N, C-alpha and C positions, 0 to 999 in steps of 0.2 A: 607412599606417594601422596602428594598434596594436590587437591583439585581446586579449581577456581569456583567461587560461589556465583550464584545467579546474577547478583548485582554487578559484579566485575565483568562477567560475560556480556551483560547488557550495555555496560559502559563502553567496552571495546567495540561492540557492534554499533553503538551510537557513533563513535569516532569514525569508524570505517564508512558507515552509510552517509554521515554528514559530509565527510571529505569527498566521497564519490559524487554526492549531490552538488557540492560546490564546483567540482571539476566539470560536471555537465552544464551547470549554469554559466560557468566561464566560457565553455565551448559554445553554448548557445548565444552568448554575447558576441563572441568573435566571429562565428560563422552564422550569420543571420538567415542564410538561405535554407537551412534545414528546419522544417516545421516539426514541432513536437519535442524538441530537445529541452526547451524550457520546462515543459511539463514533466519530462523524465527527471530532470534535475530536482525539481520541486518534490517529486514523489519520493526520491531518496531522502531528501531533507525531512519531509513530513513523517516518513516511516521511522527515521532515526529519532525524531522527537517523540514519537509514540513509544519507542523502546525506553526512553528516559521516563515517560509517564508510567509505564508498566513497572519500572524499577522503583518507583516511589511508593509502592504498596507497603502498608503498615507505617508509613511516615506521613501520608496525606489522607484525605477523605476518600471513601470509595468512589465518589463522583469523579475525582481526578484520576485515580489509579485504575478504575474499571471502566466507567462510562466514557469518559473523555479519551482514555487510551484506546479503547476499541473503536470509537468513532474516528479518531485520528488515523488509526491503522487502516480502516476501511477507506478513508479519504486518500491515503497514500497509495493504496493498491488501485483505487479507481483512477487516480492521476497517472499511474503507471500504464494502465490500459488505454487511457485517453491519449497519453503521449505517444505510445507505440502506434495507435491508429492514425494519429496526425502525421507521424513520421513516414508511415507507409503511404499516406495519401488517401485514407478512407474517410468517409463522412462520420463525424462524431456528433452526439447529442449530449451537451453538458447537463441538461435537465435530468436525463436518465441517471447519471452518476450522482447528482445532488439528491435525487429521490432515494437512491440506495443508502447514501450516508445518513439522511434523515431517518430512514427506516431502522438503520443500525442504532442510532442514538435512541430512538423511541423504544425499541425492543430491549436494548441493554439497560436503559434507565428503568423500564417497567419491571424487568426480571431482577434487577438489583435492589430497588427500593420499594416498589409496590407489592410485588409477588416474589420474594426471594426464594420461595420453595421451588421455583421453576428454573433452577440453575441448569439442569440438563437441556431445557429448551433454549436457553441463552447460548450455551455452548454449541448445540446443534445448529442454531440459526447462524452464528458467526462462522462456523466451519462450512456450512452450506453456501453462505455468501462468498467467502473466499474461494471455495471450490468453483463456484459459478464464474467469478471474475477471472480466475486463472485458466479455467477451461475456455472462456471466451478469448482470452489472450492467446492461448495455444491455438485455437481455431483460426484466429486472425493471422498469426505468424506462420502457421503451417499451410493454410489454404489460400489466403488472400494476399500474400506478399508477392507482388508482381515486379519488384525491383530485382532485376537479374543479378546485379553485383552482390546483393546481400541475401539472395534467396536461400542458398545452402546454409549460411550462418543463421538465418532466421528459423529455418527448420530445426537445426540443432538446438538453438535456444528454446524453441517451442517444446521440444522433447525434454 
């Protein structure tokens, strides 16, 4: 049995995420009354670009394939959370997400180039950040979704 290599899987995931993001962006252009759909579309596009940056490992510099890829991934996940909160109608603070992205960039850059012996700290920080963002998203979708027509769908998506 032949399996796909990691670069092929990342390319296929890039195509899927990019097309999903384009569909969301098109939807947000057509139906302007729904807040947050433009951020949701951009989040899928940004995360798919991050997948391509990850796949460039061993072809480009570690700055692009590690530092930039992790920062772009954090930006995509932050945009996802930001878009969902806007869609539901909750107040969002863009500076909070910008500070998280800057923190990811600084920590990943420091643990990649200045102190490369702290690889476990970099991995723990990135995992903790993504866990915090996704837990926040779960909390918003499960508890703060007051739109009755999508309440049950939001709870299933949160789980």
